[in-house]
C-alpha positions as CSV (number, residue, x, y, z in Angstrom):
1,M,31.5,-6.0,3.1
2,T,29.4,-6.4,5.9
3,D,28.6,-10.2,7.5
4,L,24.9,-10.7,7.1
5,S,24.9,-13.2,9.3
6,S,25.4,-10.9,12.3
7,F,23.6,-7.9,10.8
8,S,20.8,-6.4,12.8
9,P,19.6,-3.5,11.6
10,E,17.6,-0.8,13.3
11,R,16.0,1.3,10.6
12,I,14.8,-0.3,7.1
13,L,13.9,1.3,3.8
14,V,11.9,-0.9,1.4
15,C,11.7,0.8,-2.1
16,Q,8.9,0.0,-4.4
17,L,7.5,2.7,-6.1
18,R,5.1,1.2,-8.3
19,Q,2.6,0.1,-9.5
20,I,-0.1,-0.5,-7.1
21,G,-0.3,-4.4,-7.2
22,D,3.3,-4.8,-7.0
23,V,3.5,-2.6,-4.1
24,L,0.5,-5.1,-2.5
25,L,2.8,-8.1,-3.7
26,T,5.4,-6.6,-1.9
27,T,4.4,-7.0,1.4
28,P,4.9,-10.5,1.9
29,S,8.7,-9.3,1.8
30,I,7.7,-6.8,4.4
31,R,6.5,-9.1,6.5
32,L,9.4,-11.5,6.4
33,L,11.8,-8.2,7.2
34,H,9.6,-7.5,10.2
35,E,9.8,-11.3,11.3
36,R,13.5,-11.7,11.0
37,Y,14.2,-8.3,12.9
38,P,11.1,-7.8,14.8
39,A,13.1,-4.3,16.7
40,A,13.6,-2.9,13.6
41,A,11.5,-0.1,12.3
42,I,10.5,-0.7,8.4
43,D,9.5,2.3,6.0
44,V,8.8,2.1,2.6
45,F,9.6,4.6,-0.5
46,T,6.6,4.4,-2.8
47,E,4.4,6.7,-5.2
48,K,1.6,8.8,-3.3
49,K,-1.3,6.5,-5.3
50,C,0.1,3.5,-3.7
51,V,-0.1,4.6,0.0
52,P,-3.5,3.0,0.6
53,V,-2.2,-0.3,0.0
54,L,0.2,0.3,3.1
55,D,-2.4,2.1,5.5
56,N,-3.1,0.2,8.8
57,N,-0.2,-2.3,8.1
58,P,1.4,-2.9,11.7
59,H,4.7,-3.7,9.8
60,V,5.4,-0.5,8.6
61,R,6.4,2.6,10.4
62,R,6.2,5.2,8.0
63,V,5.4,5.5,4.4
64,W,7.4,8.0,2.1
65,A,5.0,9.2,-0.5
66,L,6.4,10.4,-3.7
67,D,4.0,13.1,-4.9
68,K,5.8,13.9,-8.4
69,K,3.4,16.8,-9.0
70,G,4.6,18.2,-5.5
71,L,8.3,18.0,-6.6
72,P,8.4,20.8,-9.5
73,N,12.1,20.2,-10.9
74,F,15.1,17.8,-9.8
75,L,16.2,20.1,-7.1
76,A,13.2,19.7,-5.5
77,E,13.4,16.1,-6.2
78,L,17.1,16.0,-4.8
79,R,15.8,17.5,-1.2
80,Y,13.2,15.0,-1.1
81,Y,15.7,12.7,-1.3
82,A,17.9,13.5,1.2
83,R,15.1,14.1,3.7
84,I,14.5,10.5,3.5
85,A,18.4,9.6,3.9
86,A,18.5,11.5,6.7
87,E,16.6,9.0,8.5
88,N,20.1,6.9,8.5
89,Y,18.6,3.7,7.5
90,D,21.1,0.6,8.1
91,L,19.4,-1.6,5.7
92,V,18.1,-0.6,2.2
93,V,15.9,-3.1,0.1
94,D,15.3,-1.7,-3.4
95,F,12.9,-4.1,-5.3
96,Q,12.9,-2.0,-8.9
97,Q,16.1,-0.3,-9.1
98,L,14.0,3.2,-10.7
99,P,16.2,5.9,-11.0
100,R,14.5,7.5,-8.2
101,C,15.1,4.6,-6.3
102,R,18.9,5.0,-7.0
103,F,19.0,8.2,-5.7
104,V,17.4,7.3,-2.5
105,T,19.7,4.2,-2.1
106,L,22.8,6.5,-3.4
107,L,21.9,9.3,-1.1
108,S,21.2,7.1,1.8
109,R,25.0,5.6,2.8
110,A,23.0,2.8,4.3
111,E,25.6,0.0,5.4
112,V,23.4,-2.4,3.2
113,R,21.8,-2.1,0.3
114,L,20.1,-4.8,-1.5
115,T,18.6,-5.6,-4.7
116,Y,18.1,-8.0,-7.2
117,P,21.4,-8.7,-9.5
118,P,22.2,-5.2,-11.1
119,P,23.8,-4.4,-14.5
120,W,27.3,-3.4,-14.3
121,Y,27.1,0.4,-14.4
122,N,24.8,0.3,-10.9
123,R,26.8,-2.0,-8.9
124,L,28.6,0.5,-6.9
125,L,25.4,1.5,-5.5
126,Y,24.4,-1.7,-3.6
127,T,26.6,-3.7,-1.4
128,H,24.9,-7.2,-2.0
129,W,21.9,-8.6,-4.4
130,A,20.7,-11.9,-5.3
131,P,18.3,-13.3,-7.9
132,P,14.4,-13.3,-7.5
133,T,13.4,-17.0,-6.9
134,P,11.2,-18.3,-9.8
135,G,7.4,-18.6,-9.1
136,Y,4.7,-16.6,-7.8
137,S,5.2,-13.3,-7.8
138,G,5.6,-12.5,-3.8
139,R,8.0,-15.4,-3.9
140,F,9.9,-13.5,-6.8
141,R,10.1,-10.3,-5.0
142,A,11.2,-12.3,-1.6
143,G,14.3,-14.1,-3.2
144,I,16.1,-10.8,-3.2
145,L,15.9,-10.9,1.0
146,A,18.2,-14.7,0.8
147,P,21.1,-13.3,1.6
148,L,19.6,-12.2,5.1
149,G,18.7,-15.7,5.4
150,I,15.0,-14.9,4.6
151,V,12.8,-17.5,2.8
152,W,9.7,-17.0,1.4
153,N,7.2,-19.8,3.1
154,G,3.6,-18.9,1.5
155,Q,3.4,-15.7,3.0
156,A,0.4,-14.1,1.1
157,P,-0.1,-10.2,0.2
158,E,-2.0,-8.3,3.0
159,L,-4.4,-5.6,3.1
160,F,-5.3,-4.8,6.9
161,L,-8.7,-3.4,6.8
162,T,-9.7,-1.5,9.9
163,D,-13.1,-2.2,11.7
164,E,-14.8,0.9,10.3
165,E,-13.8,-0.1,6.9
166,K,-15.4,-3.4,7.4
167,R,-18.5,-1.9,8.4
168,W,-18.8,0.9,5.8
169,A,-18.9,-2.4,3.4
170,E,-21.5,-3.6,4.9
171,T,-23.5,-0.8,4.9
172,Y,-22.9,0.0,1.2
173,L,-23.4,-3.3,0.1
174,A,-26.7,-3.3,2.1
175,G,-27.8,-0.4,-0.1
176,F,-27.6,-3.1,-2.9
177,D,-29.2,-5.6,-1.1
178,L,-26.3,-7.7,-1.1
179,E,-24.8,-9.4,1.9
180,R,-21.3,-11.7,2.7
181,G,-21.2,-14.6,0.7
182,R,-24.4,-13.7,-1.9
183,F,-22.3,-11.7,-4.6
184,I,-19.4,-12.3,-6.8
185,T,-17.0,-9.5,-7.6
186,L,-16.4,-9.1,-11.3
187,D,-13.2,-7.2,-13.1
188,P,-14.0,-6.7,-16.4
189,T,-11.4,-3.9,-17.0
190,H,-8.0,-3.8,-18.3
191,R,-5.9,-0.8,-20.2
192,R,-4.0,-3.7,-22.1
193,S,-6.1,-5.5,-24.8
194,T,-4.0,-8.4,-24.4
195,R,-5.3,-9.1,-21.1
196,L,-9.0,-8.0,-21.7
197,W,-11.4,-10.8,-21.8
198,P,-14.4,-9.2,-24.4
199,A,-17.0,-7.5,-22.5
200,R,-19.4,-9.7,-24.3
201,H,-18.0,-12.5,-23.1
202,Y,-18.5,-11.4,-19.5
203,A,-21.8,-11.0,-20.1
204,D,-22.6,-14.3,-21.5
205,M,-20.4,-15.7,-18.7
206,V,-22.8,-13.8,-15.7
207,A,-25.9,-14.8,-17.8
208,R,-24.8,-18.6,-17.2
209,V,-24.0,-18.7,-14.0
210,H,-27.0,-17.0,-12.8
211,A,-29.0,-19.0,-14.6
212,A,-27.8,-21.8,-12.7
213,R,-27.4,-19.6,-9.5
214,P,-30.2,-17.2,-9.6
215,D,-29.5,-16.2,-5.9
216,L,-26.1,-14.9,-6.6
217,R,-25.3,-11.4,-8.3
218,F,-21.9,-10.1,-9.5
219,F,-20.6,-6.5,-8.3
220,I,-18.5,-4.8,-11.2
221,L,-15.6,-3.2,-10.3
222,F,-13.7,-0.5,-12.3
223,G,-11.1,1.9,-11.4
224,P,-10.4,5.5,-12.8
225,G,-11.2,6.2,-16.6
226,E,-12.6,2.4,-16.9
227,E,-16.2,3.2,-15.9
228,A,-17.1,2.7,-19.9
229,M,-15.5,-0.9,-19.9
230,A,-17.6,-1.8,-17.1
231,R,-20.5,-0.2,-18.2
232,E,-20.3,-1.9,-21.8
233,V,-20.7,-5.5,-19.6
234,L,-24.1,-4.5,-18.2
235,E,-25.0,-3.3,-21.6
236,H,-24.6,-7.0,-23.3
237,C,-26.0,-8.8,-20.5
238,P,-29.1,-10.3,-20.9
239,V,-29.9,-10.6,-17.2
240,P,-28.8,-7.2,-16.2
241,E,-30.7,-7.9,-12.7
242,A,-27.8,-10.1,-12.1
243,C,-25.0,-7.4,-11.8
244,V,-24.5,-4.4,-9.9
245,L,-22.6,-1.4,-11.4
246,P,-22.3,1.3,-8.7
247,D,-23.0,4.8,-9.9
248,T,-19.5,6.4,-8.3
249,L,-15.9,5.3,-8.0
250,I,-14.9,3.6,-4.8
251,G,-11.7,4.0,-3.6
252,L,-9.0,1.1,-3.1
253,R,-9.4,0.4,0.1
254,Q,-13.4,0.4,-0.1
255,M,-12.9,-1.9,-2.8
256,A,-11.0,-4.4,-0.9
257,A,-13.5,-4.4,2.0
258,V,-16.3,-5.1,-0.8
259,Q,-14.2,-8.3,-1.9
260,S,-13.6,-9.4,1.7
261,M,-17.5,-10.0,1.9
262,A,-17.7,-11.4,-1.5
263,R,-18.1,-15.2,-2.3
264,L,-15.6,-15.2,-5.1
265,H,-14.0,-12.9,-7.4
266,V,-13.2,-13.4,-11.3
267,G,-11.5,-10.8,-13.7
268,N,-8.9,-10.5,-15.9
269,C,-5.0,-10.6,-14.7
270,S,-5.1,-6.9,-12.5
271,G,-4.6,-5.7,-9.4
272,P,-7.6,-6.6,-7.9
273,R,-6.8,-10.5,-8.0
274,H,-3.9,-9.7,-5.8
275,F,-6.3,-7.4,-3.3
276,A,-8.9,-10.5,-3.6
277,V,-6.0,-12.4,-2.3
278,S,-5.0,-9.9,0.4
279,V,-8.6,-10.1,2.3
280,N,-8.9,-14.2,1.9
281,T,-11.5,-14.3,-1.0
282,P,-10.9,-17.4,-3.6
283,T,-10.2,-15.8,-7.4
284,L,-10.7,-17.1,-10.5
285,T,-8.3,-15.3,-13.0
286,I,-9.0,-14.8,-16.9
287,L,-5.5,-15.2,-18.5
288,G,-4.6,-13.4,-22.2
289,A,-0.9,-12.9,-22.5
290,T,0.3,-13.5,-18.8
291,G,1.5,-16.5,-17.2
292,G,0.6,-18.4,-14.1
293,G,3.6,-16.6,-12.3
294,W,0.9,-14.2,-10.8
295,R,-1.5,-16.6,-9.1
296,F,-0.9,-17.5,-5.7
297,P,0.1,-21.2,-4.8
298,S,-3.2,-22.0,-3.4
299,E,-6.4,-24.3,-4.3
300,A,-8.5,-21.6,-3.4
301,H,-7.2,-19.5,-6.8
302,S,-7.0,-20.5,-9.9
303,D,-6.6,-19.2,-13.1
304,I,-8.4,-19.9,-16.8
305,F,-7.1,-19.7,-20.3
306,E,-7.3,-20.9,-23.8
307,D,-3.8,-22.9,-24.3
308,L,-2.1,-21.6,-27.6
309,P,1.2,-22.1,-29.0
310,C,1.9,-18.1,-28.5
311,R,0.5,-18.0,-25.2
312,P,1.9,-16.8,-22.4
313,C,3.5,-14.1,-24.6
314,N,3.7,-11.1,-22.3
315,E,3.5,-8.6,-24.8
316,N,1.0,-5.8,-24.9
317,F,0.4,-6.1,-28.2
318,C,-1.1,-8.8,-30.1
319,A,1.6,-10.2,-33.0
320,R,-1.5,-12.3,-34.3
321,K,-3.8,-9.2,-34.2
322,D,-6.2,-11.4,-33.3
323,H,-6.4,-11.9,-29.5
324,A,-7.3,-15.4,-30.0
325,C,-6.3,-16.5,-26.7
326,L,-9.1,-14.0,-25.4
327,E,-11.8,-14.3,-28.4
328,N,-11.5,-18.3,-27.8
329,L,-12.0,-18.7,-24.2
330,S,-15.7,-19.3,-24.2
331,P,-18.0,-17.9,-21.9
332,R,-19.5,-21.5,-21.3
333,R,-15.9,-22.9,-20.2
334,V,-15.4,-19.8,-17.8
335,A,-19.0,-20.1,-16.1
336,D,-18.6,-23.9,-15.7
337,R,-15.4,-23.3,-14.0
338,V,-17.1,-20.4,-12.1
339,L,-19.7,-23.0,-11.2
340,E,-17.5,-25.7,-10.4
341,I,-15.8,-23.3,-8.0
342,L,-19.0,-22.4,-6.3
343,G,-19.9,-26.0,-5.7
344,A,-23.3,-25.5,-7.7
């Protein structure tokens, strides 16, 4: 087995196929790998939809973007994985152990193939493994790097906006009469009911905050297929003038550029909270089924939840069938916390 104390790779492959937020939460580990091996080239194997998260990242040389629609059969997939393996990586870090990650790891024949403790039937694929470190998700992932002498030390997720993207955001927001620090981004969407605070609660909270801070407005974010959820907040809101709901969907990097100019981000436990952290915007996350492991440990980032014996359950369906952790969290309480953060 390779002595990792003297190991000095020239080419590193990081495997994190999905989801978008999880790829963003892998960027602290990518930075740590770069700092540990500054002369090494670092490539990432991920799904095509996640590529924007890594654009313009100075620590990443190349992104292998998996386009499943472009690989019509298993043979085509194997050819693609063989192309990746032909880069002759010295170190492969597999954060997921998904089948496609395992194929790439197997074909790579890298000297060091690192992951979290695998089940017995996958152990021959890897040379080293380490348990993730409990706590914040970015730290959890970075724990896998411990055999390399790498320790997470508070590194946040990173998304590197270009100057052009920042200028776009200024111009775009000006079209809604919004400027830096004069609005809050709002993410009222989620595809899991156990993580979705009701739209009527969001609307009530917005009205309460606006009554105390009429100088601030709420920019409502939504992703593909989520516009109806976003629009429901607007329909319930007694002060629709306090909200901005864009007519068209904006991209991931455009969303991050908008968030970078916001005073605060408020929303459910989903990807946009991590994007806000990555562009240094404070966050308040409304929790249902999920626990606090997704919160970046900083005074600028906080969670709010209804303290029930059954939460966090981390389930996709409510065993009680009443979603009490979300329904019982009052808009007044959330509004008061928002105003506290704003210093109102």
